[in-house]
MITORVEX-464856 format. One record per residue: residue number from 1; x, z, y of N, C-alpha, C, CB in turn. Coordinates in steps of 0.1 Angstrom, whole numbers, padded with zeros to 4 digits. Glycine has a CB too. Layout:
N
REC   baba     n_u     n_w     n_v    ca_u    ca_w    ca_v     c_u     c_w     c_v    cb_u    cb_w    cb_v
REC    NUM       X       Z       Y       X       Z       Y       X       Z       Y       X       Z       Y
...
//
This chain:
234
REC   baba     n_u     n_w     n_v    ca_u    ca_w    ca_v     c_u     c_w     c_v    cb_u    cb_w    cb_v
REC      1    0145    0473   -0704    0142    0465   -0717    0135    0452   -0714    0133    0474   -0727
REC      2    0140    0442   -0722    0136    0429   -0721    0128    0427   -0733    0148    0419   -0720
REC      3    0115    0422   -0735    0105    0422   -0745    0105    0407   -0747    0091    0429   -0741
REC      4    0103    0405   -0762    0102    0390   -0765    0088    0385   -0761    0105    0387   -0780
REC      5    0080    0393   -0762    0067    0389   -0758    0063    0385   -0746    0059    0398   -0760
REC      6    0071    0392   -0735    0071    0389   -0721    0078    0377   -0720    0077    0401   -0712
REC      7    0089    0374   -0727    0096    0362   -0721    0090    0350   -0728    0111    0363   -0724
REC      8    0083    0350   -0739    0074    0341   -0744    0062    0339   -0735    0070    0345   -0758
REC      9    0056    0349   -0731    0046    0347   -0720    0050    0340   -0706    0041    0361   -0716
REC     10    0061    0343   -0704    0068    0336   -0693    0070    0319   -0696    0084    0344   -0690
REC     11    0072    0316   -0708    0077    0302   -0712    0062    0293   -0712    0085    0303   -0730
REC     12    0052    0303   -0718    0039    0297   -0719    0033    0293   -0705    0031    0307   -0725
REC     13    0037    0301   -0695    0032    0300   -0682    0038    0287   -0674    0036    0313   -0675
REC     14    0046    0282   -0680    0051    0268   -0676    0040    0259   -0674    0060    0262   -0686
REC     15    0034    0257   -0688    0023    0248   -0689    0012    0249   -0681    0019    0248   -0702
REC     16    0008    0262   -0677   -0002    0266   -0669    0001    0261   -0654   -0005    0282   -0671
REC     17    0014    0263   -0651    0020    0260   -0638    0019    0246   -0636    0035    0265   -0637
REC     18    0022    0237   -0645    0023    0224   -0645    0007    0220   -0643    0030    0219   -0658
REC     19   -0001    0226   -0650   -0016    0222   -0648   -0022    0225   -0636   -0024    0228   -0657
REC     20   -0017    0236   -0628   -0019    0240   -0616   -0015    0228   -0606   -0012    0254   -0614
REC     21   -0004    0224   -0608    0002    0216   -0597   -0004    0202   -0599    0019    0216   -0597
REC     22   -0009    0197   -0613   -0015    0185   -0613   -0027    0184   -0607   -0017    0182   -0624
REC     23   -0034    0197   -0606   -0048    0199   -0601   -0044    0198   -0584   -0056    0216   -0606
REC     24   -0035    0204   -0580   -0034    0202   -0566   -0031    0192   -0559   -0028    0209   -0562
REC     25   -0022    0183   -0566   -0014    0174   -0560   -0018    0160   -0566    0002    0178   -0563
REC     26   -0020    0159   -0579   -0024    0144   -0586   -0037    0145   -0587   -0018    0139   -0602
REC     27   -0046    0152   -0589   -0061    0152   -0591   -0068    0145   -0579   -0066    0166   -0591
REC     28   -0064    0147   -0568   -0071    0140   -0558   -0065    0125   -0556   -0070    0149   -0544
REC     29   -0057    0120   -0564   -0050    0109   -0562   -0056    0100   -0574   -0033    0111   -0562
REC     30   -0065    0104   -0584   -0066    0096   -0595   -0075    0083   -0591   -0074    0105   -0607
REC     31   -0083    0084   -0582   -0090    0072   -0577   -0083    0063   -0568   -0101    0076   -0570
REC     32   -0071    0067   -0565   -0062    0060   -0553   -0061    0046   -0562   -0045    0068   -0549
REC     33   -0064    0035   -0555   -0061    0021   -0563   -0046    0017   -0559   -0074    0008   -0559
REC     34   -0040    0021   -0546   -0026    0017   -0543   -0019    0027   -0537   -0026    0007   -0534
REC     35   -0008    0026   -0537    0001    0036   -0533   -0001    0036   -0513    0017    0030   -0540
REC     36   -0002    0048   -0511   -0002    0050   -0495    0007    0062   -0491   -0017    0053   -0489
REC     37    0010    0065   -0477    0019    0076   -0476    0014    0089   -0483    0021    0077   -0462
REC     38    0001    0092   -0480   -0002    0104   -0486   -0001    0105   -0502   -0015    0107   -0482
REC     39   -0003    0095   -0509   -0002    0093   -0524    0013    0096   -0527   -0006    0077   -0530
REC     40    0021    0087   -0518    0036    0090   -0522    0040    0106   -0520    0046    0081   -0511
REC     41    0036    0110   -0506    0040    0125   -0505    0035    0135   -0514    0034    0129   -0492
REC     42    0024    0133   -0519    0017    0142   -0529    0023    0141   -0540    0003    0139   -0531
REC     43    0027    0130   -0546    0034    0129   -0560    0049    0133   -0558    0034    0113   -0567
REC     44    0054    0130   -0546    0066    0136   -0548    0069    0150   -0545    0075    0129   -0542
REC     45    0059    0155   -0541    0059    0170   -0538    0057    0176   -0554    0045    0175   -0528
REC     46    0045    0169   -0562    0045    0173   -0575    0057    0173   -0583    0036    0166   -0581
REC     47    0063    0161   -0582    0074    0161   -0592    0086    0172   -0590    0080    0148   -0592
REC     48    0088    0173   -0576    0100    0184   -0572    0095    0197   -0578    0103    0185   -0555
REC     49    0081    0199   -0577    0079    0213   -0578    0078    0216   -0594    0065    0217   -0570
REC     50    0071    0206   -0600    0074    0205   -0615    0087    0207   -0622    0071    0194   -0619
REC     51    0098    0201   -0614    0110    0201   -0619    0117    0213   -0618    0117    0192   -0614
REC     52    0113    0221   -0606    0118    0235   -0600    0112    0244   -0610    0114    0238   -0583
REC     53    0100    0243   -0614    0093    0252   -0625    0098    0252   -0639    0078    0249   -0627
REC     54    0103    0238   -0644    0108    0238   -0656    0121    0242   -0656    0106    0228   -0662
REC     55    0129    0239   -0647    0144    0245   -0644    0145    0259   -0645    0150    0242   -0630
REC     56    0135    0266   -0637    0136    0278   -0635    0132    0286   -0650    0126    0281   -0621
REC     57    0123    0279   -0656    0119    0286   -0671    0130    0284   -0678    0106    0280   -0679
REC     58    0139    0274   -0680    0150    0272   -0690    0160    0282   -0686    0157    0258   -0691
REC     59    0162    0284   -0671    0173    0294   -0671    0171    0309   -0670    0182    0291   -0660
REC     60    0157    0311   -0670    0152    0326   -0672    0152    0327   -0686    0137    0330   -0665
REC     61    0149    0320   -0694    0153    0320   -0708    0165    0325   -0713    0152    0309   -0712
REC     62    0174    0316   -0710    0189    0318   -0713    0194    0333   -0708    0198    0306   -0705
REC     63    0190    0336   -0695    0194    0351   -0689    0187    0360   -0698    0189    0354   -0673
REC     64    0175    0359   -0702    0169    0369   -0710    0176    0370   -0723    0155    0366   -0712
REC     65    0178    0360   -0731    0183    0362   -0741    0198    0368   -0741    0182    0350   -0747
REC     66    0205    0364   -0732    0217    0373   -0730    0215    0387   -0729    0224    0370   -0718
REC     67    0205    0389   -0720    0204    0403   -0717    0199    0412   -0729    0196    0405   -0705
REC     68    0189    0406   -0737    0186    0412   -0750    0198    0414   -0759    0175    0403   -0758
REC     69    0207    0403   -0759    0218    0405   -0769    0228    0415   -0762    0227    0389   -0772
REC     70    0228    0418   -0750    0236    0429   -0745    0229    0443   -0749    0238    0428   -0730
REC     71    0215    0443   -0745    0207    0455   -0748    0210    0459   -0764    0190    0452   -0745
REC     72    0210    0449   -0774    0211    0449   -0788    0225    0457   -0789    0211    0435   -0795
REC     73    0237    0453   -0784    0250    0458   -0784    0252    0471   -0782    0257    0452   -0774
REC     74    0244    0474   -0771    0244    0489   -0765    0237    0497   -0773    0237    0492   -0751
REC     75    0229    0493   -0782    0220    0501   -0794    0228    0502   -0805    0207    0494   -0800
REC     76    0239    0493   -0806    0247    0495   -0818    0245    0482   -0829    0243    0510   -0825
REC     77    0239    0473   -0823    0236    0458   -0831    0246    0449   -0825    0219    0452   -0829
REC     78    0253    0439   -0835    0260    0429   -0828    0252    0419   -0830    0273    0426   -0830
REC     79    0246    0414   -0818    0235    0400   -0818    0244    0389   -0818    0223    0400   -0803
REC     80    0239    0381   -0828    0248    0368   -0827    0248    0359   -0816    0245    0359   -0838
REC     81    0238    0358   -0806    0235    0351   -0796    0247    0356   -0785    0219    0353   -0793
REC     82    0250    0370   -0783    0257    0374   -0775    0273    0372   -0779    0253    0387   -0773
REC     83    0274    0372   -0795    0288    0369   -0800    0290    0356   -0797    0289    0370   -0815
REC     84    0282    0345   -0799    0282    0331   -0796    0288    0328   -0781    0267    0326   -0799
REC     85    0281    0335   -0772    0284    0334   -0758    0298    0338   -0754    0274    0342   -0751
REC     86    0302    0350   -0759    0314    0356   -0755    0325    0348   -0764    0314    0372   -0758
REC     87    0324    0342   -0775    0333    0333   -0783    0336    0323   -0774    0329    0328   -0796
REC     88    0323    0315   -0769    0323    0304   -0761    0333    0306   -0748    0308    0301   -0757
REC     89    0330    0316   -0742    0336    0320   -0729    0353    0320   -0733    0329    0337   -0723
REC     90    0357    0328   -0744    0370    0328   -0747    0374    0314   -0751    0373    0338   -0757
REC     91    0368    0305   -0756    0374    0294   -0757    0378    0285   -0743    0366    0288   -0764
REC     92    0366    0288   -0734    0371    0283   -0721    0384    0289   -0716    0362    0286   -0712
REC     93    0385    0302   -0716    0397    0309   -0711    0409    0301   -0719    0396    0326   -0714
REC     94    0408    0299   -0732    0421    0298   -0740    0422    0282   -0734    0420    0299   -0760
REC     95    0413    0272   -0733    0415    0259   -0731    0420    0257   -0714    0401    0251   -0735
REC     96    0416    0265   -0706    0417    0263   -0691    0429    0273   -0685    0402    0266   -0684
REC     97    0434    0285   -0692    0443    0292   -0688    0450    0298   -0700    0437    0302   -0679
REC     98    0447    0297   -0713    0456    0297   -0722    0459    0314   -0725    0469    0288   -0716
REC     99    0446    0321   -0721    0447    0337   -0724    0435    0340   -0733    0446    0346   -0710
REC    100    0438    0351   -0738    0430    0359   -0749    0424    0372   -0742    0439    0362   -0763
REC    101    0409    0372   -0741    0403    0385   -0735    0394    0390   -0745    0395    0384   -0721
REC    102    0389    0381   -0755    0379    0384   -0763    0385    0383   -0776    0368    0376   -0760
REC    103    0382    0395   -0783    0386    0395   -0798    0379    0383   -0806    0381    0411   -0804
REC    104    0384    0382   -0819    0380    0372   -0827    0364    0376   -0832    0391    0369   -0838
REC    105    0356    0368   -0839    0345    0369   -0842    0342    0381   -0855    0341    0355   -0843
REC    106    0354    0381   -0861    0353    0391   -0876    0355    0403   -0870    0364    0387   -0890
REC    107    0360    0405   -0859    0361    0420   -0850    0348    0422   -0843    0374    0420   -0838
REC    108    0342    0413   -0837    0330    0417   -0828    0320    0419   -0838    0325    0404   -0816
REC    109    0318    0412   -0849    0306    0413   -0857    0304    0426   -0864    0306    0403   -0867
REC    110    0313    0436   -0863    0315    0449   -0872    0315    0459   -0862    0328    0450   -0880
REC    111    0316    0456   -0847    0318    0467   -0840    0309    0464   -0827    0333    0469   -0837
REC    112    0298    0470   -0824    0289    0466   -0815    0297    0472   -0800    0273    0474   -0819
REC    113    0302    0483   -0801    0307    0488   -0789    0321    0478   -0783    0311    0503   -0792
REC    114    0326    0472   -0792    0339    0462   -0789    0332    0449   -0782    0349    0457   -0805
REC    115    0321    0445   -0789    0315    0433   -0785    0309    0437   -0771    0304    0429   -0796
REC    116    0303    0447   -0769    0296    0451   -0754    0310    0453   -0744    0285    0469   -0754
REC    117    0318    0460   -0749    0330    0461   -0738    0336    0448   -0735    0341    0470   -0742
REC    118    0339    0440   -0745    0345    0427   -0743    0333    0417   -0734    0349    0421   -0760
REC    119    0322    0418   -0735    0312    0412   -0729    0312    0416   -0715    0300    0414   -0737
REC    120    0313    0429   -0711    0311    0432   -0698    0327    0431   -0690    0304    0449   -0697
REC    121    0337    0432   -0698    0350    0438   -0693    0358    0423   -0692    0358    0450   -0705
REC    122    0356    0414   -0699    0365    0401   -0702    0361    0392   -0688    0360    0391   -0718
REC    123    0348    0393   -0685    0343    0384   -0673    0335    0375   -0680    0355    0376   -0663
REC    124    0329    0378   -0692    0321    0368   -0699    0308    0370   -0695    0323    0369   -0714
REC    125    0301    0382   -0689    0289    0381   -0684    0288    0377   -0670    0284    0392   -0686
REC    126    0298    0379   -0663    0303    0371   -0650    0299    0355   -0651    0320    0371   -0647
REC    127    0308    0350   -0662    0308    0337   -0664    0295    0330   -0666    0316    0334   -0674
REC    128    0287    0338   -0674    0274    0333   -0680    0266    0334   -0668    0268    0342   -0693
REC    129    0263    0344   -0659    0258    0345   -0649    0260    0334   -0638    0261    0357   -0645
REC    130    0271    0329   -0636    0276    0318   -0629    0270    0305   -0633    0289    0317   -0631
REC    131    0272    0303   -0647    0266    0292   -0653    0252    0288   -0653    0269    0292   -0664
REC    132    0245    0301   -0652    0230    0300   -0650    0227    0295   -0635    0224    0316   -0653
REC    133    0235    0303   -0626    0232    0299   -0611    0238    0287   -0607    0236    0308   -0602
REC    134    0245    0280   -0614    0252    0268   -0612    0244    0257   -0616    0265    0268   -0618
REC    135    0234    0260   -0626    0228    0250   -0633    0216    0242   -0622    0221    0258   -0646
REC    136    0216    0231   -0621    0208    0224   -0610    0199    0214   -0617    0218    0218   -0598
REC    137    0196    0214   -0630    0185    0203   -0633    0181    0205   -0649    0192    0187   -0631
REC    138    0174    0198   -0655    0168    0198   -0668    0173    0186   -0675    0152    0197   -0668
REC    139    0181    0179   -0671    0187    0168   -0678    0192    0174   -0691    0199    0160   -0670
REC    140    0194    0164   -0701    0200    0167   -0714    0213    0174   -0713    0201    0155   -0722
REC    141    0220    0171   -0706    0234    0176   -0704    0233    0190   -0700    0243    0169   -0694
REC    142    0223    0193   -0692    0221    0206   -0686    0216    0217   -0697    0209    0205   -0673
REC    143    0205    0212   -0705    0201    0219   -0715    0212    0220   -0726    0190    0213   -0718
REC    144    0219    0211   -0730    0230    0211   -0738    0239    0223   -0733    0237    0197   -0738
REC    145    0243    0222   -0724    0256    0233   -0719    0247    0246   -0714    0266    0227   -0703
REC    146    0236    0250   -0716    0231    0263   -0714    0227    0268   -0729    0219    0263   -0703
REC    147    0220    0262   -0739    0215    0265   -0750    0224    0265   -0764    0204    0257   -0751
REC    148    0233    0253   -0762    0241    0250   -0776    0252    0260   -0775    0246    0234   -0779
REC    149    0258    0267   -0764    0269    0276   -0766    0264    0289   -0772    0276    0280   -0752
REC    150    0249    0292   -0770    0243    0303   -0777    0239    0303   -0791    0232    0306   -0770
REC    151    0240    0289   -0794    0238    0286   -0810    0223    0278   -0815    0238    0302   -0818
REC    152    0220    0271   -0803    0207    0265   -0806    0212    0249   -0810    0195    0266   -0792
REC    153    0212    0244   -0818    0215    0231   -0822    0205    0222   -0817    0217    0229   -0836
REC    154    0207    0213   -0808    0195    0202   -0802    0193    0191   -0812    0201    0194   -0786
REC    155    0203    0189   -0819    0203    0177   -0829    0206    0163   -0819    0187    0176   -0838
REC    156    0215    0165   -0810    0218    0154   -0802    0234    0148   -0803    0216    0158   -0788
REC    157    0237    0152   -0816    0253    0148   -0821    0262    0155   -0812    0256    0132   -0820
REC    158    0258    0165   -0804    0271    0172   -0796    0273    0184   -0802    0270    0174   -0780
REC    159    0264    0191   -0807    0266    0204   -0812    0280    0206   -0819    0254    0206   -0821
REC    160    0286    0197   -0825    0299    0200   -0834    0309    0202   -0822    0304    0188   -0846
REC    161    0306    0196   -0810    0317    0201   -0800    0317    0215   -0797    0317    0195   -0788
REC    162    0306    0221   -0801    0306    0236   -0794    0308    0244   -0809    0291    0242   -0785
REC    163    0305    0239   -0819    0311    0245   -0830    0326    0245   -0831    0305    0239   -0841
REC    164    0333    0234   -0829    0346    0235   -0826    0352    0247   -0816    0349    0222   -0821
REC    165    0344    0250   -0809    0349    0262   -0801    0345    0276   -0806    0344    0260   -0788
REC    166    0340    0274   -0819    0338    0290   -0823    0323    0293   -0826    0343    0301   -0810
REC    167    0312    0284   -0819    0298    0287   -0818    0294    0286   -0833    0291    0277   -0808
REC    168    0287    0295   -0837    0278    0293   -0848    0264    0289   -0847    0278    0304   -0856
REC    169    0260    0278   -0855    0245    0275   -0853    0235    0287   -0859    0242    0261   -0860
REC    170    0227    0289   -0850    0216    0300   -0855    0202    0294   -0854    0216    0314   -0845
REC    171    0201    0282   -0849    0189    0278   -0850    0188    0262   -0847    0180    0287   -0842
REC    172    0179    0251   -0850    0180    0238   -0845    0166    0233   -0843    0189    0229   -0854
REC    173    0168    0224   -0833    0154    0216   -0831    0152    0207   -0845    0154    0206   -0815
REC    174    0137    0203   -0845    0134    0195   -0857    0138    0182   -0858    0119    0195   -0859
REC    175    0141    0176   -0844    0145    0162   -0844    0147    0160   -0828    0133    0152   -0850
REC    176    0155    0148   -0827    0159    0145   -0813    0148    0139   -0805    0171    0136   -0812
REC    177    0143    0145   -0795    0129    0141   -0790    0132    0142   -0774    0115    0153   -0795
REC    178    0144    0139   -0767    0149    0141   -0756    0147    0127   -0745    0162    0145   -0759
REC    179    0145    0117   -0750    0141    0107   -0741    0131    0110   -0728    0136    0097   -0749
REC    180    0123    0119   -0731    0112    0119   -0721    0117    0129   -0709    0098    0126   -0729
REC    181    0128    0134   -0709    0138    0142   -0700    0141    0133   -0689    0150    0147   -0707
REC    182    0148    0119   -0692    0152    0110   -0682    0145    0106   -0670    0155    0101   -0687
REC    183    0130    0105   -0674    0124    0099   -0661    0120    0110   -0652    0111    0090   -0664
REC    184    0116    0122   -0656    0116    0132   -0647    0126    0135   -0639    0113    0142   -0651
REC    185    0138    0135   -0646    0152    0139   -0639    0155    0128   -0627    0165    0139   -0651
REC    186    0152    0114   -0630    0155    0104   -0623    0144    0104   -0610    0155    0092   -0631
REC    187    0132    0108   -0613    0122    0107   -0603    0123    0120   -0593    0108    0106   -0611
REC    188    0128    0132   -0599    0131    0146   -0591    0142    0141   -0584    0136    0160   -0598
REC    189    0152    0134   -0587    0164    0130   -0578    0159    0120   -0565    0176    0122   -0587
REC    190    0152    0112   -0568    0146    0103   -0556    0134    0112   -0549    0139    0087   -0562
REC    191    0126    0120   -0556    0117    0128   -0547    0123    0138   -0537    0108    0136   -0555
REC    192    0134    0144   -0542    0141    0155   -0533    0153    0150   -0525    0146    0167   -0543
REC    193    0160    0141   -0531    0172    0136   -0523    0170    0124   -0515    0184    0132   -0533
REC    194    0160    0117   -0519    0159    0102   -0510    0147    0102   -0502    0158    0086   -0519
REC    195    0148    0091   -0492    0135    0090   -0485    0122    0087   -0491    0137    0082   -0476
REC    196    0110    0088   -0483    0098    0085   -0491    0097    0070   -0494    0086    0089   -0484
REC    197    0106    0060   -0487    0105    0045   -0492    0110    0043   -0506    0113    0034   -0482
REC    198    0121    0052   -0508    0130    0049   -0521    0120    0056   -0532    0148    0057   -0521
REC    199    0115    0068   -0530    0106    0071   -0539    0094    0064   -0542    0103    0082   -0536
REC    200    0089    0059   -0532    0077    0049   -0533    0082    0037   -0542    0071    0042   -0517
REC    201    0093    0033   -0541    0097    0021   -0548    0101    0026   -0563    0109    0013   -0540
REC    202    0103    0036   -0565    0106    0041   -0580    0092    0044   -0586    0116    0056   -0579
REC    203    0083    0044   -0580    0069    0046   -0589    0058    0035   -0584    0062    0064   -0587
REC    204    0062    0024   -0578    0055    0015   -0573    0046    0009   -0588    0065    0004   -0566
REC    205    0056    0007   -0598    0047    0000   -0608    0039    0012   -0619    0058   -0011   -0618
REC    206    0037    0023   -0614    0032    0035   -0619    0018    0036   -0611    0043    0048   -0617
REC    207    0012    0046   -0617    0003    0055   -0610    0006    0069   -0609   -0010    0054   -0614
REC    208    0001    0075   -0602    0001    0091   -0601   -0003    0098   -0614   -0009    0095   -0590
REC    209   -0012    0091   -0620   -0016    0097   -0633   -0004    0095   -0643   -0030    0090   -0639
REC    210    0003    0083   -0642    0012    0080   -0652    0025    0089   -0649    0016    0064   -0652
REC    211    0028    0090   -0636    0038    0099   -0634    0036    0112   -0638    0041    0098   -0622
REC    212    0025    0119   -0635    0022    0131   -0642    0021    0133   -0656    0011    0135   -0637
REC    213    0020    0124   -0664    0020    0123   -0680    0035    0122   -0682    0011    0109   -0687
REC    214    0044    0116   -0675    0058    0118   -0679    0064    0132   -0674    0066    0107   -0673
REC    215    0056    0136   -0666    0066    0149   -0661    0059    0159   -0671    0065    0155   -0640
REC    216    0045    0159   -0675    0040    0166   -0684    0048    0166   -0698    0027    0161   -0686
REC    217    0052    0155   -0703    0058    0152   -0716    0074    0162   -0714    0059    0134   -0718
REC    218    0080    0161   -0702    0092    0168   -0702    0091    0180   -0700    0100    0164   -0694
REC    219    0080    0186   -0693    0080    0201   -0694    0075    0206   -0705    0073    0206   -0685
REC    220    0068    0197   -0714    0064    0204   -0728    0077    0203   -0736    0051    0194   -0738
REC    221    0085    0194   -0735    0097    0193   -0743    0106    0206   -0741    0104    0179   -0739
REC    222    0108    0208   -0727    0114    0222   -0721    0108    0233   -0728    0112    0223   -0705
REC    223    0096    0232   -0728    0090    0245   -0735    0090    0247   -0748    0077    0247   -0733
REC    224    0090    0237   -0757    0095    0238   -0770    0110    0241   -0771    0091    0225   -0776
REC    225    0118    0237   -0764    0132    0241   -0765    0132    0257   -0764    0142    0234   -0753
REC    226    0127    0261   -0753    0125    0275   -0750    0119    0283   -0761    0116    0277   -0738
REC    227    0107    0280   -0767    0103    0285   -0776    0110    0287   -0788    0094    0279   -0777
REC    228    0116    0275   -0792    0124    0275   -0804    0134    0284   -0802    0130    0263   -0808
REC    229    0141    0285   -0792    0153    0298   -0789    0148    0310   -0792    0158    0299   -0773
REC    230    0132    0312   -0784    0130    0327   -0786    0125    0329   -0802    0119    0333   -0775
REC    231    0121    0321   -0806    0113    0324   -0821    0123    0326   -0828    0104    0312   -0828
REC    232    0134    0321   -0829    0145    0320   -0838    0156    0327   -0836    0150    0308   -0839
REC    233    0160    0331   -0825    0171    0337   -0819    0171    0349   -0812    0176    0328   -0811
REC    234    0159    0354   -0811    0156    0366   -0805    0160    0378   -0813    0144    0366   -0802
//
C-alpha cells in the first residue's frame, strides 16, 4: 500500500537533502574570494547531486501516483489519475500505430475492473514505467511530459496539447514560475557532462553561494509541483 503521508514526507525530504548537500559542499566555500580547483570541484559535485535528488523525487512521485491509482482500481474505485494515464497512452498508440487497446473514458469511469485490466493488459503500465525510467532531467519539458498527462496543468500554455489527447485537468499550478529551472539544468549539464574548465567558465561570474541559491530555488519549485500533485490528485 502506498500512503499519501509517506510520499509527502519523501517530497519534504528533498529540501532537507539540499540543505545537507549545501552544508557539505557549499558552506566550506562561503569565504572563498575567487574560484580555485577545489571550489570548482565542490560546486560541480553539489550541482550534480542536487539535480539527481530533485529528478529522483519527481520520478518517484509520478510512480507513486500511478501505483496509488492502480491500487484504487483494484479496490473498486476508478481513479482519475490512472484514467488519464491510460487514455494518454491510448492516444500515443493511436497516433503512432493506429490501434486501440484502451476503452473510452466513459467506459473506464464506471468499471474499475475494466480500468485495471486495461492498465495492466494494454501495455499502459509498462509504457509509464518506461517513461519514468527514461526521464533524465528536471527541465520544464521533462516535468511537463511526466505530470501533465496525469492531469496537473502547469499553466505553461502546453496543457491544451494533452487535453487534445483526452487528458482531463485535475489540478493546476497557481502561476507560471518555471524560469528558475533553466539555470540548474544548464549548470547540471556542464557539471556532469563537461570538464572542469568549462564548468568553471559557466560559474565564473557567480559565487558558490549564488549557485546554491539558484539550485535551491529550482528544488523548491519541483517540490512545489510534487506537493501540488499529491495534495490535489491523490
